[in-house]
C-alpha positions as CSV (number, residue, x, y, z in Angstrom):
1,M,90.0,149.4,19.3
2,N,89.8,156.6,14.4
3,K,91.0,153.8,17.5
4,K,90.5,155.4,20.9
5,R,86.9,156.4,19.7
6,M,86.2,152.8,18.3
7,K,87.6,151.3,21.5
8,K,85.2,154.0,23.6
9,I,82.5,152.8,21.6
10,V,82.8,149.1,22.2
11,L,83.5,149.3,25.5
12,T,80.3,151.3,25.8
13,F,78.2,148.2,23.9
14,V,80.1,145.9,26.0
15,S,79.2,147.2,29.4
16,L,75.6,147.9,28.4
17,L,75.5,144.2,27.0
18,M,77.0,142.8,30.1
19,G,74.3,144.4,32.5
20,G,71.5,143.0,30.6
21,L,73.1,139.5,30.7
22,C,70.5,136.5,31.7
23,S,72.0,134.2,34.3
24,V,71.5,130.5,34.0
25,L,68.9,129.6,36.6
26,V,68.0,125.9,37.7
27,A,65.6,125.1,40.2
28,C,66.4,125.6,44.0
29,S,65.0,123.9,46.6
30,D,63.5,144.4,49.5
31,E,65.3,146.3,51.1
32,E,67.7,149.2,51.7
33,H,71.5,148.4,52.3
34,T,74.5,150.8,53.5
35,V,77.8,150.3,51.7
36,P,80.4,149.1,54.2
37,I,83.5,151.2,54.6
38,F,86.9,149.2,54.1
39,P,90.4,150.3,55.5
40,E,92.4,151.7,52.7
41,D,94.4,148.6,52.7
42,G,91.3,146.7,52.1
43,S,91.6,144.6,55.0
44,G,89.7,144.4,58.5
45,E,86.3,143.0,59.7
46,I,83.0,144.7,58.0
47,E,80.1,145.4,59.9
48,I,77.1,143.4,58.6
49,K,73.5,144.7,59.5
50,P,71.1,141.8,60.3
51,D,69.2,140.3,57.4
52,Q,71.6,143.1,54.9
53,K,70.8,141.6,51.5
54,Y,73.0,143.5,48.4
55,D,71.2,144.2,45.1
56,W,72.2,141.0,43.3
57,E,70.8,139.0,46.0
58,I,67.8,140.8,45.9
59,N,67.6,140.5,42.2
60,R,68.6,136.9,42.0
61,Q,65.5,134.5,41.3
62,S,67.5,131.2,41.2
63,I,70.8,129.6,42.1
64,L,73.2,129.9,39.5
65,A,74.6,127.1,37.2
66,N,77.6,126.9,35.6
67,T,79.2,123.7,33.5
68,D,83.2,124.0,33.9
69,M,84.6,125.2,37.3
70,V,88.4,125.3,37.7
71,L,90.0,124.9,41.1
72,F,92.5,128.6,41.4
73,Y,94.2,127.7,45.0
74,S,95.3,130.9,46.4
75,G,96.0,132.5,49.8
76,G,98.8,130.3,51.1
77,D,102.3,132.1,50.9
78,Q,103.7,129.0,49.1
79,R,101.2,129.6,45.7
80,P,101.5,131.5,42.8
81,I,99.5,134.9,42.5
82,W,96.5,134.7,40.3
83,T,97.5,137.8,38.0
84,Q,95.9,138.8,34.8
85,E,98.5,137.5,32.7
86,R,98.0,134.2,34.6
87,A,94.6,133.7,34.7
88,Q,93.7,134.6,31.0
89,P,94.5,131.6,29.5
90,Y,91.8,129.9,31.6
91,I,89.2,132.9,30.7
92,T,90.0,132.2,27.2
93,Y,91.6,129.6,24.8
94,V,93.3,130.5,21.8
95,D,93.1,127.3,19.6
96,E,95.7,126.7,16.6
97,Q,94.1,128.8,14.2
98,N,94.3,131.8,16.5
99,T,90.5,131.8,17.3
100,S,89.4,132.6,20.7
101,H,87.1,130.9,22.6
102,W,85.1,131.3,26.0
103,F,87.0,128.3,28.4
104,F,86.0,128.0,31.9
105,D,82.9,129.9,33.2
106,S,83.5,129.5,36.6
107,F,86.3,129.8,39.4
108,L,86.7,128.2,42.4
109,M,89.1,130.1,45.0
110,L,90.3,128.0,47.9
111,E,92.9,127.3,50.1
112,I,94.0,124.3,52.3
113,L,96.9,125.4,54.0
114,N,99.7,127.7,54.3
115,T,103.0,126.5,54.6
116,S,105.1,129.4,55.8
117,D,102.7,130.3,58.6
118,N,101.9,126.8,59.1
119,W,98.0,127.1,59.6
120,Q,95.6,124.8,57.5
121,T,92.0,125.2,56.5
122,V,90.6,121.7,56.5
123,R,91.3,119.0,59.1
124,E,92.2,116.1,56.6
125,Y,95.3,117.5,55.5
126,T,96.6,117.4,59.1
127,K,97.7,113.7,59.1
128,G,101.3,113.6,60.1
129,M,101.7,117.1,59.9
130,R,101.8,119.6,62.9
131,Y,100.0,122.6,61.1
132,E,97.6,124.9,63.5
133,S,94.2,125.3,62.6
134,A,93.3,128.6,61.0
135,T,92.3,131.3,63.1
136,K,89.9,134.6,62.1
137,A,92.6,136.5,61.4
138,E,93.7,133.9,58.6
139,W,90.7,133.4,57.2
140,M,90.5,137.5,56.9
141,K,94.0,137.0,55.1
142,L,92.0,134.5,52.6
143,I,89.3,137.1,51.8
144,D,92.2,139.9,51.6
145,C,93.8,137.3,48.9
146,Y,90.8,137.1,46.9
147,F,89.9,140.6,47.0
148,N,93.2,142.2,46.3
149,S,92.9,145.4,44.0
150,E,95.1,143.7,41.0
151,T,94.9,139.8,41.4
152,G,92.6,137.0,42.5
153,I,88.9,138.1,41.5
154,A,90.4,141.2,40.0
155,A,92.3,139.5,37.8
156,I,89.3,137.3,36.1
157,E,87.4,140.6,36.0
158,A,90.1,142.4,34.0
159,G,90.2,139.0,31.7
160,V,86.8,138.8,31.2
161,K,86.4,142.5,30.4
162,K,89.4,142.2,27.8
163,A,88.1,139.2,26.1
164,M,85.1,140.5,25.5
165,I,86.2,143.3,23.3
166,T,87.9,140.6,20.7
167,I,84.9,137.6,20.9
168,G,81.9,139.8,22.5
169,A,80.0,138.9,25.8
170,P,79.5,135.4,27.1
171,V,76.1,133.9,27.5
172,Y,76.2,134.8,31.0
173,K,79.0,136.5,33.5
174,R,81.6,134.3,34.7
175,Q,81.3,133.0,38.3
176,V,83.4,132.6,41.4
177,I,83.0,130.4,44.1
178,I,84.5,131.0,47.3
179,G,85.8,128.2,49.6
180,I,84.7,128.3,53.3
181,P,87.8,127.3,55.7
182,E,86.8,124.4,57.6
183,P,85.9,125.7,61.3
184,I,88.0,122.7,63.0
185,D,87.1,121.8,66.5
186,V,90.5,121.9,68.0
187,Q,93.5,123.9,67.6
188,N,96.0,121.0,66.6
189,E,94.3,117.7,66.9
190,L,97.9,116.1,67.1
191,V,98.7,117.7,70.4
192,P,96.8,116.6,73.5
193,G,94.6,118.7,75.5
194,S,94.6,121.2,72.5
195,S,92.0,124.2,73.2
196,S,88.8,124.9,71.2
197,V,88.7,128.3,71.7
198,Y,91.4,129.7,69.5
199,W,89.7,131.0,66.6
200,G,88.5,134.5,67.7
201,E,85.7,136.5,68.8
202,I,82.5,137.8,67.1
203,D,80.6,140.6,68.7
204,N,83.3,140.4,71.7
205,V,82.7,137.0,72.3
206,S,85.2,134.1,71.9
207,L,84.2,130.9,69.9
208,D,84.4,127.9,71.1
209,F,84.7,125.1,68.3
210,S,83.6,122.4,70.6
211,K,80.5,123.7,70.0
212,P,78.5,123.4,66.6
213,A,76.7,126.5,67.1
214,D,79.7,128.3,67.3
215,R,81.4,126.7,64.4
216,V,78.4,127.4,62.3
217,K,78.4,131.0,63.1
218,A,82.2,131.6,62.2
219,C,81.2,130.3,58.7
220,K,78.1,132.4,58.2
221,W,80.5,135.5,59.3
222,F,83.0,134.3,56.5
223,I,80.3,134.3,54.3
224,D,78.7,137.8,55.0
225,Q,82.4,139.1,55.0
226,V,82.9,138.1,51.5
227,R,79.4,139.0,50.2
228,A,80.3,142.4,51.4
229,R,83.5,143.0,50.0
230,F,82.3,141.8,46.7
231,N,79.7,144.1,46.9
232,E,82.4,147.2,47.8
233,K,84.5,146.0,44.7
234,G,81.3,146.4,42.1
235,Y,82.8,143.9,39.9
236,Q,80.8,144.3,36.3
237,Y,82.0,141.1,34.6
238,V,81.7,138.4,37.1
239,D,79.2,137.1,39.4
240,L,79.4,135.9,43.0
241,A,77.7,132.3,42.3
242,G,78.4,130.3,45.5
243,F,80.6,129.2,48.2
244,Y,82.2,125.8,48.8
245,W,83.0,123.4,51.7
246,I,86.4,122.6,51.8
247,A,86.1,119.6,54.0
248,E,86.1,116.5,51.4
249,D,84.2,113.9,53.7
250,A,81.2,114.5,56.3
251,S,83.5,112.4,59.0
252,H,83.6,115.7,61.1
253,T,81.5,118.4,59.7
254,G,78.5,116.5,58.9
255,N,76.6,118.1,61.9
256,I,77.3,121.6,60.7
257,I,76.7,121.4,56.9
258,T,73.0,121.5,56.6
259,P,72.6,125.0,58.8
260,I,75.2,126.9,56.4
261,A,73.3,125.2,53.4
262,N,70.2,126.7,54.7
263,Y,71.6,129.9,55.1
264,L,73.3,129.9,51.5
265,N,70.1,128.9,50.2
266,E,68.0,131.6,51.5
267,L,70.6,134.2,49.8
268,K,70.8,131.8,47.0
269,Y,73.9,130.9,46.3
270,S,75.2,127.6,45.5
271,F,76.6,125.2,47.8
272,N,79.3,123.4,46.2
273,W,81.4,120.1,47.3
274,I,84.0,117.8,45.8
275,P,83.9,114.5,48.1
276,F,86.8,112.2,47.3
277,F,86.3,108.6,46.3
278,N,84.3,106.9,48.6
279,S,84.1,109.6,51.1
280,D,81.8,109.6,54.3
281,G,78.6,111.2,53.3
282,H,79.0,111.5,49.5
283,E,75.6,109.3,48.8
284,S,73.7,111.9,51.1
285,W,75.1,115.3,49.3
286,K,71.8,116.5,48.5
287,E,70.6,115.5,52.3
288,L,73.0,117.5,53.6
289,G,72.0,120.6,51.7
290,F,74.3,120.9,48.9
291,H,73.3,122.3,45.7
292,Y,76.3,120.4,43.2
293,A,78.5,117.5,44.6
294,Y,81.4,116.5,42.3
295,Y,82.7,113.2,42.8
296,Q,86.5,112.5,42.6
297,P,87.9,109.5,40.9
298,N,91.4,110.1,42.6
299,Y,92.7,107.9,40.1
300,Y,95.3,110.3,38.0
301,F,97.8,110.3,41.5
302,D,98.8,106.9,41.8
303,D,99.9,104.7,38.7
304,K,98.9,101.9,40.7
305,I,95.4,102.4,40.8
306,P,94.0,100.6,37.7
307,L,91.9,102.4,34.9
308,T,89.1,100.7,36.5
309,R,88.8,102.9,39.0
310,L,87.3,105.8,36.5
311,D,84.7,102.9,35.4
312,E,83.8,103.1,39.3
313,A,83.8,106.7,39.9
314,C,81.7,107.5,36.7
315,K,78.9,104.7,37.5
316,E,78.5,105.8,41.3
317,A,78.6,109.5,40.1
318,L,75.7,108.6,37.9
319,R,74.1,106.3,40.4
320,C,74.1,109.7,43.1
321,N,73.1,112.2,40.5
322,M,76.5,113.7,41.2
323,Q,78.8,115.7,38.9
324,M,82.4,115.0,38.4
325,E,85.8,116.4,38.8
326,M,88.8,116.1,36.3
327,E,92.3,115.7,38.1
328,F,96.0,116.0,36.6
329,E,98.8,118.0,37.9
330,D,102.4,119.2,36.7
331,D,103.8,116.1,36.0
332,V,101.2,115.3,33.2
333,L,103.9,116.6,30.9
334,A,105.3,113.8,28.8
335,A,108.5,114.0,30.4
336,H,107.2,112.3,33.6
337,G,104.9,109.6,31.3
338,K,101.7,110.3,33.3
339,A,99.7,112.4,30.4
340,Y,98.0,108.8,29.4
341,R,96.1,109.3,32.8
342,L,94.7,112.9,31.6
343,E,93.7,110.8,28.2
344,N,91.8,108.1,30.3
345,Y,89.6,110.8,32.0
346,M,88.5,112.2,28.5
347,A,88.2,108.8,27.1
348,K,86.1,107.7,30.2
349,F,84.1,110.8,30.8
350,K,82.9,110.4,27.3
351,E,82.1,106.8,27.4
352,Y,79.9,107.3,30.6
353,G,78.0,110.4,28.9
354,V,79.8,112.3,31.5
355,W,81.4,114.8,29.0
356,E,78.1,115.0,27.4
357,K,75.8,116.2,30.4
358,C,77.7,116.7,33.5
359,R,79.2,119.4,35.2
360,L,82.9,119.2,35.7
361,A,85.4,120.5,38.4
362,Y,89.0,120.8,37.1
363,Y,91.9,120.0,39.9
364,Q,95.0,121.0,38.0
365,S,97.3,121.4,40.9
366,N,98.5,124.9,41.1
367,S,98.4,126.0,37.4
368,A,99.2,122.4,35.4
369,L,97.5,123.7,32.7
370,L,99.9,126.4,31.9
371,T,102.5,123.9,32.5
372,L,101.3,122.1,29.6
373,K,100.6,125.2,27.5
374,Y,103.7,126.6,27.5
375,S,106.0,123.3,26.9
376,S,108.3,123.1,24.4
377,E,107.6,119.7,24.1
378,P,104.9,119.1,20.9
379,A,103.2,116.3,22.4
380,D,102.5,118.4,25.5
381,V,101.3,121.4,23.6
382,A,99.0,118.7,21.3
383,L,97.4,117.3,24.7
384,Y,96.9,121.1,25.9
385,H,94.8,121.7,22.7
386,K,93.2,118.3,23.1
387,F,92.2,119.5,26.6
388,C,90.7,122.4,25.8
389,K,88.7,121.1,22.9
390,F,87.2,118.9,25.5
391,V,86.0,121.6,27.8
392,I,85.1,123.9,25.1
393,E,82.8,121.4,23.2
394,R,80.8,119.8,25.5
395,P,77.1,120.0,24.5
396,I,76.0,120.9,28.3
397,R,77.5,124.1,27.5
398,D,75.3,124.6,24.8
399,S,72.3,125.2,26.9
400,H,74.0,127.5,29.0
């Protein structure tokens, strides 16, 4: 990177190479468009033409596949912001010999609540808490967060571009998956008589979330706003690969999932789900319309849960042809005595062949991986490297 000229040549080559990257495809089940005009602050509702499709949607032949998806919580005021500096260690892993490797290939942007503004995007987190269901304005706030000019997806884009100069282009673009807020049927289920007409308007008509059709309509609106915003940004190094259903069981949303799945399938976006252990509907994930369902063992969080939980979860996931989620939080540090539980995930996933052949999602709270990486305790740093190698050495990555 004379250096300016060399850098220009490298960037030009990288850009051309990236433009020709083939997408990783799995079997799944032309028209002109107008670039939308956005307010200067990047916020505001976008007018979408009926049946409008963007170039990557027209050209995409099948649902995109990934292997290792990390959860990037963002959008609530209580969260740290995903700057390029924070995101880079999730894009590339630098080993003990100072060699860089591509790390996670996909990034799930999601939020479940905003503690300062008192709103939530999913019903199951209301238990004992009086958060209000998120409105259209709050759904838009999430979109603005993800599509900020320097953070969120832009940070991933910049991080991939930076890494390519050093290690070359990945086999396929890095992917982003966006969490769809749950259209909760009432504004606050803990308040008797709470209204179902609270969310906002589409086409000057107030939606009533007691009606499944209106709940579906709101989700399609969110999907379309994300699609249009992604188109406006013109990213070169990341794909908008799919969407994620935040509700972790089908108890309250089973009657609206399939129409949303059909809409996404028509546009060739993956529909992703991460149901909790023994959740309602996890066995029927295909029938509901999801492309990928990652089963949660929920083993890490409670020391009273025995190791056999991981055996049960692995067996159930394999029985139901599901993918799996790995889970850990900031207390994975040696000082808290919970590192062994992350070790057990890695060992059991290898024992059952999950490591070798399944797609994985990685829950790490806000940024537990960074907590391990920058710890001053050698045992923590050793666990960090062990985990990173667990990810990058997975055989499934060779075919993707």
